[in-house]
C-alpha positions as CSV (number, residue, x, y, z in Angstrom):
1,M,97.5,78.3,118.4
2,E,100.2,79.8,120.5
3,G,103.9,79.2,119.9
4,N,106.4,79.5,117.1
5,K,106.3,77.1,114.2
6,S,109.5,75.1,113.9
7,P,111.0,73.9,110.5
8,A,110.1,70.3,111.4
9,G,106.3,71.1,111.2
10,C,105.8,71.2,114.9
11,F,104.9,74.0,117.2
12,L,107.2,75.1,120.0
13,L,105.0,75.6,123.1
14,G,106.6,77.6,125.9
15,G,110.2,76.5,125.3
16,S,112.7,75.4,122.8
17,N,113.4,71.8,124.1
18,V,112.5,68.8,122.0
19,S,110.1,67.6,124.7
20,D,108.2,70.9,124.2
21,L,107.3,70.1,120.6
22,L,103.6,69.5,119.9
23,P,103.1,67.7,116.6
24,L,100.6,69.2,114.1
25,S,98.7,65.9,114.2
26,T,97.7,66.6,117.8
27,Y,96.4,70.0,116.8
28,Y,94.3,68.6,113.9
29,T,92.8,65.8,116.0
30,N,90.9,68.5,118.0
31,M,89.7,70.3,114.9
32,A,86.4,69.5,113.2
33,L,86.7,67.8,109.8
34,G,84.8,70.6,108.0
35,Q,87.1,73.2,109.4
36,Y,90.2,71.2,108.5
37,L,89.0,70.8,104.9
38,R,88.2,74.5,104.6
39,E,91.7,75.4,105.9
40,T,93.3,72.9,103.6
41,R,91.4,74.3,100.5
42,E,92.6,77.8,101.5
43,E,96.2,76.7,101.8
44,M,96.1,74.9,98.4
45,K,95.3,78.3,96.8
46,H,98.7,79.5,98.0
47,V,100.5,76.6,96.3
48,S,102.6,77.5,93.3
49,W,101.9,74.7,90.9
50,P,104.4,73.8,88.1
51,T,103.4,74.2,84.5
52,R,102.8,71.2,82.2
53,K,106.1,71.9,80.5
54,Q,108.0,72.0,83.9
55,V,106.4,68.7,85.0
56,I,107.4,67.0,81.7
57,S,111.0,68.3,81.8
58,Y,111.4,67.4,85.5
59,T,110.0,64.0,84.9
60,A,112.3,63.4,82.0
61,L,115.3,64.6,84.1
62,V,114.4,62.1,86.9
63,I,114.2,59.3,84.4
64,V,117.5,60.2,82.8
65,V,119.3,60.5,86.2
66,S,117.8,57.2,87.3
67,I,119.0,55.4,84.2
68,I,122.5,57.0,84.5
69,T,122.7,56.1,88.2
70,S,121.6,52.5,87.6
71,L,124.2,52.1,84.8
72,Y,126.9,53.5,87.0
73,L,126.0,51.2,89.9
74,G,125.5,48.3,87.6
75,L,129.0,48.7,86.1
76,F,130.6,48.9,89.6
77,D,128.7,45.8,90.6
78,Y,129.9,44.0,87.5
79,F,133.6,45.0,88.0
80,F,133.5,44.1,91.7
81,Q,131.9,40.8,90.8
82,M,134.7,40.0,88.3
83,L,137.3,41.2,90.8
84,F,136.0,38.9,93.5
85,K,135.7,35.9,91.1
86,S,139.3,36.3,90.1
87,V,140.5,36.6,93.7
88,I,138.5,33.5,94.9
């Protein structure tokens, strides 16, 4: 495929205008399913997968940050609710 790959996952064909972008989905619709699966399998070999320990720690971090954020927003909601009740 000719062109330079842009950060948005599209190929720049012949120019740098937004109208010159060809989505990757257009490229893959012209490809045979078997070829697509082979290329996908090859690309998956290049992926750097996280270790089990990393997955567990990142999952725990997401859960903790989600709980903290919900408490923070919940407190603001409660205080604003009390403020509006006292004003009205």
